[in-house]
Steps between C-alpha positions, in 0.01 A plus 500: 500500500439789727178615645471860599231673712461836659377533852254791477528677831544877577869492545822300529445426866158336454638159420605472863134571599399218262740267666371599848125493443477282197637177629238309304616665174864407571393138575305500175814606303688216666238242401518597131867581477667238705741440212596862471703763673421870526736787424419866520582761237688783678614662180227765526584779744271515800402855412345371174296227661219734613165343410623139457676243701835327426523273200496141594663261261425137554764274336477125495795337677738296281438132550179558707335217322605180337344305216492127458345356189347844427339526845585746777695320771318405820587303810720563798773674303251741346326560828825590662599734220158666516538563873844639447375735228201607717743587781707706268201687375376577856857607596513734197165659578578536870847649428353751267210597725739554793727719281231752419412791719146519637276796549399479874232688684617534863249592777559527875160545670657577843756758393613592151872513423437868436344571836670796685525331842793255537443153637627142459197428290569787260870392491417140405256616230771725353762218514263255316434774248876556452578128478236441229640793303851372540374174345406700197124533548305816448324558831230757549349598835144458364307667793568717806169387658561419874258230625606515860238482780627500850177369661258210418235775407593511132308790342291412200654792312815289452336279245351796323835667469658167388233458234575837354872426506445168316306683234784754463753228466296300254444807279870563500581146403248502217649821376870428552527131517483264802787356703630146487469455881345655812736494800342577839723564797375429852126445486364417847195548719556870552584579140361242244548529126161622373639577150723221368297174513200648323706680234708189434187285447353770268817532284617140546846571640687325777467620854800467746533600863802549731472505877126419504391388847189334656393437862174362628532718808439809278162391382327776691224731362609660173842345525340157432385626155843649439657162583261334260633722227859402597412131502340523161793686358744238637294227338495688173878583496728330258741508791513645853853598609537455880771695679468304826418139586220628732331668200542186289334283763214743540426506137529125461254450786252751350537383143644148483536499122663838481820534293768605745865598466756624760726802458718618787466859593778713353654842485735699279817452716717720294465823710584303816782291353666812362543653842796359707382403860669707771313373811515710811497325836162519672327663206153350442267591216140450394318603177122515493213734423315641803144380427221380721450126548788257470768761448404695806478177706846401379646834607334469844643143539849618399485795745382269787792250424764774486377657822633181687841548350590847628808358683645399160697729270283562193330769288219463257450669156131503398442546125137565403213742540121507480172600663582314825837681553383653834373164628832338416695773681273459799571124503877583526452760771647282769828478303756785540485735201874486443467130404256572219555649155182585321595507130154523338432370146813451297586418138620139419863620464473675839361194664784297363753738665330475836482114484866487407594684829291278731600175672151352544153533337215475743128476427223277655304483171146449632278378220773519240439287197874459444668845550705644225679718750666181640634416155636848458679476834645166411613633166680784683680233706303535823391223731122519555 
């Protein structure tokens, strides 16, 4: 006969949340239904599923048990059959869970995907957001709160502001429904996630990080407390997605039992692949924002290197702008002006056109985590 049960969750996507944060429930189903398979009733349109979950029909498998002299069969044959049916059940649950979209709350404490100032960090956040949406998930940028602190003197107001933001988000979830997953991009010592771990514990939803990093060298002043938050978040996370091997090793050393996974840095290569390369001899190009710190140091190193090559035939196109524009221009003051083309900030399609006309991409990359600009240059067919 058939058993039928409704999963009472707020919407059709909730079952995936159950599969993610209710592992014990799934295992319990397996224990009691090792002789059954699960099918899911998709006859009801998704629009009509508001207020209840999908219908789960549990149908006993034909031949799942044998009787001898009126008794249910046991022994090695029965054990093998039970294991086979249990595997089929798990496969059915897993396949269905993965086929459902999730409602994901995305947060980037360093720089929101909506931040007005371009950077590699903003670009990666946007690409993760786009990738999750391409996979069919409903992704919401849950907060614009920037937790960045450039010095170890972390002001106490940061936690007060974060507390108010947590209350705002909690009230919104209680009113409109909570997500299935919190996805935090790039928590680290200068910008820890002061929102997600606490909210995830309060609402019992999974916590996931991408490009989280930890270094004992940064345990200075208020940064030590920030790193403690990062470490606790890594330990709590269902998975920590590492974009570099260096980050993976750092997290493993800080939290040996952390759940880690690797994902190679990526870009949307379409704008660069669609432009046919027409390299011009001697045309060098670099693309970077003109900010203090590592970016300015990289520009200074590039200028110093090129100043030793003035007997060679080359010219450089510089794509980028920012608050250190004057300092960057000063660094290149020893190089004849007719060798330099200052293009300022450009749109992605304009950058693609510039890259397609160059023969070499040059950039020292001081302090770069991985450098998306390198991937863009390679996608445009440039040696780096």
